[in-house]
PAVEX-550250 format. One line per 10 residues: their letters; for each residue x, y, z of N, C-alpha, C. Coordinates in steps of 0.05 Angstrom, whole numbers, plus 5000, padded with zeros to 4 digits. Example, Ala and Ser with C-alpha at 12.3 -4.5 7.8 and 13.67 -1.06 7.14 Angstrom:
<nodes>
as) 5264/4886/5156/5246/4910/5156/5264/4934/5156  5257/4955/5142/5273/4979/5143/5258/5001/5157
</nodes>
This chain:
<nodes>
lvrqrarify) 8572/3995/0708/8598/3983/0717/8602/3986/0745  8600/4009/0755/8604/4016/0786/8583/4001/0801  8558/3999/0792/8538/3983/0807/8545/3954/0809  8555/3944/0786/8562/3916/0783/8585/3909/0802  8605/3925/0802/8628/3923/0822/8619/3922/0849  8601/3941/0856/8591/3944/0885/8578/3919/0891  8561/3904/0873/8549/3880/0881/8568/3859/0886  8589/3858/0871/8610/3837/0872/8630/3843/0901  8636/3868/0901/8652/3875/0925/8637/3867/0952  8608/3872/0951/8594/3868/0973/8595/3837/0980
riapykrtad) 8593/3823/0958/8594/3794/0963/8620/3783/0972  8642/3794/0960/8667/3783/0968/8682/3796/0989  8672/3817/1001/8686/3831/1023/8694/3815/1046  8679/3798/1058/8687/3784/1082/8712/3767/1074  8711/3752/1051/8732/3737/1041/8756/3750/1036  8755/3774/1023/8776/3791/1016/8790/3803/1041  8775/3809/1056/8787/3819/1083/8805/3800/1096  8791/3773/1097/8808/3752/1109/8832/3744/1096  8828/3743/1068/8853/3738/1050/8874/3756/1055  8867/3785/1057/8886/3806/1062/8905/3800/1084
lhrgrspfvr) 8893/3792/1107/8905/3787/1131/8925/3765/1127  8925/3746/1107/8944/3724/1103/8960/3727/1079  8957/3752/1062/8971/3753/1041/9003/3754/1043  9009/3768/1063/9039/3772/1068/9053/3746/1071  9037/3724/1082/9049/3697/1088/9044/3679/1069  9027/3680/1050/9017/3658/1034/9022/3664/1004  9038/3651/0993/9041/3656/0964/9016/3648/0945  9002/3629/0958/8977/3624/0943/8955/3647/0946  8954/3657/0963/8937/3682/0970/8946/3706/0953  8973/3710/0955/8986/3733/0935/8977/3726/0906
srqqhlvgel) 8980/3701/0898/8976/3695/0869/8946/3700/0863  8929/3691/0882/8900/3697/0878/8894/3725/0876  8904/3743/0892/8902/3770/0892/8908/3780/0866  8936/3773/0855/8944/3783/0831/8923/3775/0809  8914/3751/0812/8893/3742/0789/8868/3759/0789  8857/3764/0816/8838/3781/0817/8841/3808/0805  8862/3822/0810/8868/3846/0803/8869/3846/0772  8881/3827/0760/8885/3825/0730/8857/3821/0715  8840/3806/0730/8815/3800/0719/8798/3827/0718  8799/3842/0740/8781/3864/0743/8794/3886/0726
rerlrlwlpe) 8820/3887/0721/8832/3904/0699/8823/3898/0672  8822/3872/0665/8813/3865/0639/8781/3871/0633  8765/3865/0656/8737/3874/0651/8735/3902/0648  8748/3917/0662/8749/3945/0663/8753/3960/0636  8770/3946/0618/8775/3953/0593/8754/3946/0575  8739/3924/0582/8716/3916/0563/8693/3934/0569  8690/3946/0590/8665/3962/0599/8673/3990/0592  8697/4001/0594/8707/4027/0588/8724/4030/0565  8714/4028/0541/8737/4027/0518/8749/4053/0517  8738/4075/0531/8750/4104/0532/8779/4099/0544
lftaaanvqe) 8784/4083/0558/8810/4078/0572/8833/4072/0553  8828/4057/0529/8846/4054/0509/8861/4079/0498  8844/4102/0499/8856/4122/0486/8862/4143/0508  8858/4139/0534/8864/4156/0559/8898/4153/0564  8904/4175/0576/8933/4176/0585/8937/4153/0604  8960/4142/0608/8970/4124/0624/8961/4129/0654  8965/4153/0662/8961/4163/0688/8928/4162/0696  8909/4168/0674/8883/4167/0677/8874/4136/0677  8885/4121/0662/8879/4089/0663/8884/4079/0692  8909/4086/0704/8915/4077/0730/8896/4090/0751
avelvlsfea) 8891/4115/0747/8875/4126/0767/8844/4117/0766  8835/4111/0742/8806/4099/0741/8807/4074/0754  8830/4054/0744/8832/4028/0758/8830/4031/0789  8847/4050/0800/8846/4054/0830/8821/4060/0841  8804/4079/0829/8780/4087/0839/8759/4067/0839  8759/4049/0818/8745/4025/0817/8753/4001/0830  8775/4003/0846/8784/3979/0860/8769/3972/0888  8773/3946/0895/8760/3939/0921/8768/3955/0945  8798/3963/0943/8809/3978/0964/8797/4007/0968  8790/4021/0945/8777/4045/0944/8747/4041/0956
werlrtgqal) 8735/4021/0946/8708/4015/0957/8709/4011/0986  8726/3994/0995/8725/3987/1026/8733/4014/1040  8748/4029/1029/8754/4059/1045/8728/4071/1049  8713/4072/1022/8689/4091/1026/8667/4081/1044  8665/4053/1040/8644/4038/1058/8652/4038/1087  8674/4030/1093/8683/4023/1122/8697/4048/1133  8718/4058/1118/8733/4079/1130/8718/4106/1134  8702/4113/1110/8685/4137/1108/8657/4132/1118  8649/4111/1123/8622/4101/1133/8598/4112/1111  8605/4112/1086/8586/4119/1066/8566/4094/1062
sraravevve) 8543/4102/1059/8524/4080/1047/8528/4070/1022  8519/4044/1014/8525/4034/0989/8515/4054/0968  8496/4065/0970/8486/4083/0949/8500/4109/0945  8509/4118/0966/8529/4143/0965/8556/4136/0956  8566/4112/0964/8593/4104/0952/8591/4098/0924  8571/4090/0913/8566/4085/0883/8566/4112/0871  8550/4134/0881/8551/4160/0872/8579/4174/0870  8595/4169/0892/8622/4177/0892/8640/4165/0874  8640/4142/0869/8655/4126/0851/8649/4135/0820  8622/4138/0816/8613/4146/0790/8624/4172/0782
havrallgip) 8621/4189/0803/8628/4222/0800/8661/4220/0793  8678/4204/0808/8705/4202/0805/8711/4193/0779  8700/4171/0767/8707/4160/0741/8699/4181/0720  8676/4192/0722/8666/4215/0703/8688/4237/0702  8698/4246/0726/8715/4268/0727/8739/4262/0714  8751/4237/0718/8777/4227/0706/8773/4225/0677  8752/4214/0666/8748/4211/0636/8737/4236/0621  8732/4258/0637/8722/4284/0625/8695/4281/0614  8679/4262/0629/8651/4261/0623/8633/4279/0640  8616/4295/0632/8601/4308/0651/8585/4298/0673
ptgvarrslr) 8583/4307/0695/8567/4295/0719/8539/4289/0711  8524/4272/0724/8497/4265/0720/8478/4284/0733  8489/4303/0748/8469/4318/0762/8463/4312/0789  8479/4296/0803/8474/4284/0830/8477/4310/0847  8459/4315/0866/8461/4336/0883/8486/4336/0901  8497/4359/0906/8520/4360/0923/8511/4355/0951  8530/4342/0966/8524/4334/0993/8549/4343/1011  8541/4347/1035/8567/4355/1052/8583/4330/1059  8604/4338/1076/8621/4317/1087/8614/4304/1112  8590/4308/1119/8579/4295/1145/8580/4266/1140
kekp) 8581/4250/1163/8581/4220/1161/8549/4211/1157  8548/4190/1142/8523/4180/1136/8520/4152/1152  8499/4145/1152/8493/4117/1163/8492/4098/1139  8503/4072/1144/8507/4054/1124/8482/4042/1111
</nodes>
């Protein structure tokens, strides 16, 4: 799921960034943004049936961690490579759902090259 979203977010990133600049002034762009969020939420529940039994706060937190905005922050704001961003998101989702980590080595908080 995380890798699939990473591929999608990579493809839509330039368009999403541009749309975000116009969202405040355009009802059409706002409606498309709401549609995208709804579609991603629907698919999330198909891929992670554990969410149906999770607390509401956990559901919302998982949705946030798997959002484009979180992905953009990791890739652009924190300058993480694509592979490292995938690791971070997978770790966060596992932690929120109480699933043991996959054994990815601990890394420092140093900046990485994209």
